[in-house]
PLY file of the C-alpha trace (Angstrom):
ply
format ascii 1.0
element vertex 365
property float x
property float y
property float z
element edge 364
property int vertex1
property int vertex2
end_header
0.00 0.00 0.00
1.61 3.24 -1.10
1.99 6.03 1.34
0.74 9.54 1.06
2.97 12.09 -0.56
3.85 15.69 -0.28
6.72 17.47 -1.82
8.44 19.92 0.43
9.58 23.36 -0.47
12.90 24.86 0.51
12.60 27.21 3.43
14.34 30.54 3.67
13.65 32.02 7.06
13.72 35.74 7.78
16.91 36.94 9.48
14.93 38.49 12.32
13.51 35.21 13.52
14.69 34.33 17.04
16.56 31.21 17.92
14.99 28.19 19.43
15.18 24.56 20.35
14.64 22.07 17.62
13.39 18.56 17.30
14.75 16.91 14.20
13.21 13.96 12.50
15.24 12.28 9.84
13.11 10.89 7.13
14.41 8.22 4.83
14.60 8.22 1.12
11.35 9.04 -0.50
9.67 12.15 0.17
6.74 12.02 2.32
4.19 11.44 -0.22
5.54 9.42 -3.01
5.83 5.69 -2.90
5.91 5.45 0.77
3.43 7.40 2.59
5.29 10.22 4.10
4.63 13.67 2.97
7.09 16.33 3.27
6.58 19.79 4.39
8.45 22.99 4.31
5.82 25.63 4.46
6.65 28.69 6.41
4.37 31.62 5.84
1.74 32.89 8.20
1.29 35.76 10.45
0.21 35.78 14.03
-1.27 32.62 15.35
-3.35 31.76 18.33
-1.40 30.11 21.10
-3.94 28.47 23.34
-3.55 25.44 25.56
-2.71 23.22 22.64
0.36 25.31 21.94
1.75 24.19 25.26
1.65 20.53 24.33
5.02 19.25 25.39
7.56 16.55 24.92
8.50 14.54 27.96
12.20 14.60 28.71
11.95 10.95 29.65
11.20 8.33 27.04
7.52 7.60 26.67
6.46 10.69 28.56
6.23 8.73 31.79
4.16 10.16 34.62
6.11 12.67 36.61
8.54 13.33 33.78
9.52 16.91 33.10
7.86 18.27 29.98
9.57 20.40 27.38
7.00 22.26 25.23
7.23 21.98 21.47
7.55 25.06 19.30
4.46 26.41 17.52
5.25 28.48 14.43
3.27 31.74 14.74
3.73 32.34 11.01
2.47 29.03 9.70
0.13 28.75 6.73
-2.68 27.72 9.07
-2.10 30.76 11.30
-2.14 33.11 8.31
-5.28 31.46 6.97
-7.08 31.93 10.28
-6.19 35.64 10.25
-7.36 36.06 6.67
-10.67 34.37 7.34
-11.32 36.44 10.45
-10.64 39.57 8.45
-13.41 38.68 5.98
-15.93 37.55 8.57
-15.36 33.80 8.43
-15.01 33.53 12.20
-16.30 29.96 12.51
-13.88 28.67 9.88
-11.04 30.62 11.48
-11.79 28.98 14.82
-11.57 25.56 13.17
-8.26 26.54 11.54
-6.93 27.37 15.01
-7.05 23.63 15.72
-4.11 23.37 13.34
-2.45 26.75 13.86
-2.19 26.44 17.64
-0.41 23.09 17.63
3.26 22.17 17.09
4.19 20.90 13.63
7.46 19.81 12.07
9.57 22.02 9.83
10.62 20.21 6.66
14.15 21.11 5.61
15.21 20.43 2.04
17.22 22.02 -0.73
19.74 24.82 -0.38
20.92 26.48 2.83
19.91 23.86 5.40
22.27 25.37 7.96
20.59 28.77 7.87
17.12 27.26 8.04
17.87 24.89 10.92
19.72 27.56 12.86
16.90 30.09 12.45
14.15 27.67 13.49
15.97 26.20 16.47
17.12 29.60 17.68
13.59 30.98 17.48
12.26 27.99 19.37
14.95 28.23 22.03
14.24 31.90 22.66
10.62 30.95 23.21
11.67 28.24 25.66
10.43 25.51 23.33
11.76 22.66 21.24
11.45 22.50 17.46
10.71 19.39 15.43
12.58 19.09 12.13
12.48 16.75 9.17
15.67 16.17 7.15
14.49 15.53 3.61
17.02 15.75 0.79
18.37 12.26 0.08
19.23 11.57 -3.61
16.40 9.91 -5.52
13.87 11.10 -2.95
10.35 9.73 -3.34
11.50 7.59 -6.23
10.83 10.52 -8.54
7.14 10.73 -7.74
5.13 13.67 -6.35
7.84 14.70 -3.91
10.74 13.78 -6.14
14.03 15.63 -5.89
16.83 15.67 -3.35
20.59 16.12 -3.55
22.15 15.38 -6.94
24.99 13.17 -5.69
26.07 11.25 -2.59
28.81 13.81 -2.00
26.31 16.66 -2.23
24.09 14.91 0.30
26.86 14.39 2.83
27.70 18.07 2.57
24.01 18.91 3.00
23.84 16.74 6.13
26.96 18.40 7.54
25.32 21.79 7.05
22.08 20.60 8.63
23.93 19.32 11.70
25.99 22.49 11.98
22.77 24.50 12.06
21.65 22.62 15.15
24.64 23.59 17.21
23.98 22.73 20.84
20.25 23.47 20.69
17.71 20.78 21.52
15.92 19.14 18.62
13.88 16.17 17.45
15.07 15.13 14.01
13.12 12.87 11.67
15.45 11.46 9.05
14.28 11.04 5.46
10.64 9.95 5.36
10.02 6.93 3.12
13.71 6.45 2.29
14.05 2.99 3.79
10.56 1.63 3.16
10.60 2.62 -0.49
13.72 0.58 -1.10
12.24 -2.41 0.72
9.06 -2.00 -1.33
11.06 -2.17 -4.56
12.11 1.31 -5.69
14.32 0.53 -8.68
15.75 4.03 -8.99
18.19 3.66 -6.11
20.84 1.14 -5.12
19.94 -0.20 -1.69
23.44 -0.30 -0.18
24.20 3.22 -1.41
20.93 4.61 -0.02
21.45 2.91 3.36
25.03 4.18 3.58
23.84 7.76 3.09
21.11 7.38 5.69
23.57 5.88 8.17
25.83 8.87 7.58
22.94 11.27 8.23
21.92 9.53 11.44
25.46 9.39 12.82
26.36 12.97 11.86
23.20 14.58 13.24
23.36 12.47 16.37
26.76 13.98 17.14
25.02 17.20 18.07
24.68 17.13 21.87
20.94 17.71 22.11
19.58 16.13 18.92
17.03 13.33 19.19
17.19 11.39 15.93
14.50 9.10 14.50
15.00 7.23 11.22
11.80 6.92 9.21
10.37 3.38 8.88
7.26 3.88 6.76
3.87 2.79 8.07
1.97 -0.34 9.02
-0.07 -0.36 5.81
2.91 -0.10 3.48
5.16 -2.93 4.63
2.70 -5.00 6.72
5.39 -7.40 7.94
7.76 -5.37 10.16
10.39 -8.11 9.94
11.03 -7.06 6.33
12.35 -3.70 7.55
14.73 -4.90 10.25
17.90 -5.49 8.27
17.31 -2.45 6.08
16.90 -0.19 9.12
20.03 -1.62 10.70
22.00 -0.99 7.51
20.60 2.55 7.46
21.94 3.31 10.94
18.96 2.89 13.25
21.36 1.48 15.86
22.93 4.95 16.20
19.57 6.72 16.31
17.26 7.31 19.26
14.69 5.29 17.38
12.46 5.23 14.31
9.44 7.17 13.04
6.16 5.72 11.78
3.13 6.88 9.79
4.71 10.04 8.39
2.15 11.67 6.07
-0.06 8.62 6.36
-3.33 7.74 8.06
-2.86 4.51 10.00
-4.58 4.55 13.41
-2.74 5.06 16.68
-3.55 1.48 17.67
-2.21 0.02 14.42
0.94 2.13 14.58
1.65 1.25 18.20
1.21 -2.48 17.58
3.47 -2.23 14.55
5.97 -0.07 16.41
6.14 -2.50 19.31
6.80 -5.43 17.00
9.51 -3.54 15.12
11.00 -2.28 18.37
11.25 -5.80 19.73
13.05 -6.95 16.57
15.45 -4.01 16.92
16.39 -4.69 20.52
13.95 -2.29 22.17
14.39 0.82 20.04
11.94 3.63 20.80
9.75 5.31 18.20
7.52 8.31 17.41
4.27 8.33 15.43
2.84 10.97 13.09
-0.75 11.60 14.18
-1.38 14.72 12.11
-4.14 13.27 9.90
-5.08 9.85 11.26
-8.17 10.82 13.25
-10.44 8.77 10.98
-7.89 6.14 10.05
-6.92 5.20 6.47
-9.22 5.81 3.51
-11.04 2.85 2.02
-12.04 3.40 -1.58
-15.34 2.14 -2.93
-13.44 1.12 -6.06
-9.85 0.10 -5.14
-9.09 -0.82 -8.75
-9.85 2.69 -9.95
-8.35 4.43 -6.93
-4.76 3.22 -6.64
-3.68 6.34 -4.75
-5.72 5.98 -1.58
-2.92 7.70 0.31
-3.03 10.86 -1.80
-5.31 13.59 -0.42
-7.98 11.08 0.63
-11.38 12.59 1.50
-13.05 12.40 4.90
-9.85 12.36 6.95
-9.38 14.17 10.28
-6.71 15.59 12.54
-5.43 12.97 14.98
-4.04 12.94 18.51
-2.54 16.36 19.33
1.27 16.43 19.57
2.57 15.25 22.93
5.38 13.24 24.48
3.19 12.05 27.30
2.12 8.80 25.70
1.81 6.38 28.59
3.76 3.88 26.52
7.33 2.87 27.46
8.71 2.79 23.91
6.50 5.39 22.21
8.35 8.66 22.80
5.85 11.03 21.20
2.86 11.65 19.01
3.98 14.34 16.58
2.45 16.26 13.70
5.23 15.59 11.23
3.18 16.03 8.08
1.80 19.58 8.21
-2.03 19.30 8.10
-3.44 21.12 5.10
-0.45 20.67 2.81
-1.20 18.65 -0.31
0.10 15.14 -0.97
0.33 15.86 -4.67
-1.73 16.70 -7.73
-4.48 14.16 -7.10
-8.17 14.73 -6.29
-7.86 18.33 -7.40
-5.00 19.16 -5.05
-2.07 21.51 -5.72
1.53 20.31 -5.99
2.92 18.25 -3.12
3.70 20.37 -0.09
1.53 23.30 -1.17
-1.04 24.75 1.23
-4.62 23.72 0.46
-7.11 25.66 2.66
-10.22 23.63 1.85
-8.48 20.36 2.69
-7.10 21.81 5.91
-10.57 22.96 6.89
-12.01 19.49 6.32
-9.32 17.91 8.50
-10.08 20.38 11.29
-13.85 20.09 10.98
-13.68 16.29 11.24
-11.35 16.33 14.25
-12.57 14.76 17.48
-10.09 16.50 19.76
0 1
1 2
2 3
3 4
4 5
5 6
6 7
7 8
8 9
9 10
10 11
11 12
12 13
13 14
14 15
15 16
16 17
17 18
18 19
19 20
20 21
21 22
22 23
23 24
24 25
25 26
26 27
27 28
28 29
29 30
30 31
31 32
32 33
33 34
34 35
35 36
36 37
37 38
38 39
39 40
40 41
41 42
42 43
43 44
44 45
45 46
46 47
47 48
48 49
49 50
50 51
51 52
52 53
53 54
54 55
55 56
56 57
57 58
58 59
59 60
60 61
61 62
62 63
63 64
64 65
65 66
66 67
67 68
68 69
69 70
70 71
71 72
72 73
73 74
74 75
75 76
76 77
77 78
78 79
79 80
80 81
81 82
82 83
83 84
84 85
85 86
86 87
87 88
88 89
89 90
90 91
91 92
92 93
93 94
94 95
95 96
96 97
97 98
98 99
99 100
100 101
101 102
102 103
103 104
104 105
105 106
106 107
107 108
108 109
109 110
110 111
111 112
112 113
113 114
114 115
115 116
116 117
117 118
118 119
119 120
120 121
121 122
122 123
123 124
124 125
125 126
126 127
127 128
128 129
129 130
130 131
131 132
132 133
133 134
134 135
135 136
136 137
137 138
138 139
139 140
140 141
141 142
142 143
143 144
144 145
145 146
146 147
147 148
148 149
149 150
150 151
151 152
152 153
153 154
154 155
155 156
156 157
157 158
158 159
159 160
160 161
161 162
162 163
163 164
164 165
165 166
166 167
167 168
168 169
169 170
170 171
171 172
172 173
173 174
174 175
175 176
176 177
177 178
178 179
179 180
180 181
181 182
182 183
183 184
184 185
185 186
186 187
187 188
188 189
189 190
190 191
191 192
192 193
193 194
194 195
195 196
196 197
197 198
198 199
199 200
200 201
201 202
202 203
203 204
204 205
205 206
206 207
207 208
208 209
209 210
210 211
211 212
212 213
213 214
214 215
215 216
216 217
217 218
218 219
219 220
220 221
221 222
222 223
223 224
224 225
225 226
226 227
227 228
228 229
229 230
230 231
231 232
232 233
233 234
234 235
235 236
236 237
237 238
238 239
239 240
240 241
241 242
242 243
243 244
244 245
245 246
246 247
247 248
248 249
249 250
250 251
251 252
252 253
253 254
254 255
255 256
256 257
257 258
258 259
259 260
260 261
261 262
262 263
263 264
264 265
265 266
266 267
267 268
268 269
269 270
270 271
271 272
272 273
273 274
274 275
275 276
276 277
277 278
278 279
279 280
280 281
281 282
282 283
283 284
284 285
285 286
286 287
287 288
288 289
289 290
290 291
291 292
292 293
293 294
294 295
295 296
296 297
297 298
298 299
299 300
300 301
301 302
302 303
303 304
304 305
305 306
306 307
307 308
308 309
309 310
310 311
311 312
312 313
313 314
314 315
315 316
316 317
317 318
318 319
319 320
320 321
321 322
322 323
323 324
324 325
325 326
326 327
327 328
328 329
329 330
330 331
331 332
332 333
333 334
334 335
335 336
336 337
337 338
338 339
339 340
340 341
341 342
342 343
343 344
344 345
345 346
346 347
347 348
348 349
349 350
350 351
351 352
352 353
353 354
354 355
355 356
356 357
357 358
358 359
359 360
360 361
361 362
362 363
363 364
């Protein structure tokens, strides 16, 4: 089962943005959105955003967010697309819709980093977060052959270019705190049969990214492992993840840009964790409130992961999970950004207000 896609855009942050903590998620290979099911994001715009209780959702400093653990709040971008949309709608009298958009704008979401100047982007975001006393969540998304050339295709041109890109990304972190998701879909796409990349070369690059970013003193690194609907048998991922450096990471990430339920992802994560010697994991809950989409005509609808209708926001971001190996529920895919040009959507990674509104309207929490 293919994953949802979304092609990220390069982010150039304003020089005036303050510094902040950052959470970096390393996403493997494919972009979030192509073959695998991730969906990458790099949207930045938006002015003033509401910062209600949801904005204080935090990440437990102890694995699994155990009771009594100190909580470090995650950074909420006050200039996100959702925040700007809420302001625009209020200005034209769409108060009810703006209130629904606040369900997205007031909650922490990952920053997708791709393309040129990763150091400047990472430094700006983490510095801004740190000044606000919060931790940023980042996605590293620039591996060569990303998304197997599909909706979120792109990435560094050569292996050498990618290593340099990773070095710049890591340098941007400095000693600031961060959750890093490494290359969404990169591992799972190879396991699923992406013929555009050589497995050993892809895994070597991912292992380099994990090790290099993990050298930063306060980086929490999670290597992307696809989702439970894509590679149903977790055992198929074990050797690939090991070759890609999961042993040096804090853990792995699941369900990026996809819609598998919390229950399905936790069961899958536990099985994969056991096979990997107890590795921890994080789950993307940005759009899984109604679970995966089931088409009335599977034969005609091969892209069930791409902008599926009737979906909803999922569990709000938090590191208090009550689960010993599940470190956090995170909104890695930015709700409201398209998976690709399917079902009338814009290009992958582009803001789509009507889709964002549907996700918020269908949310149960």
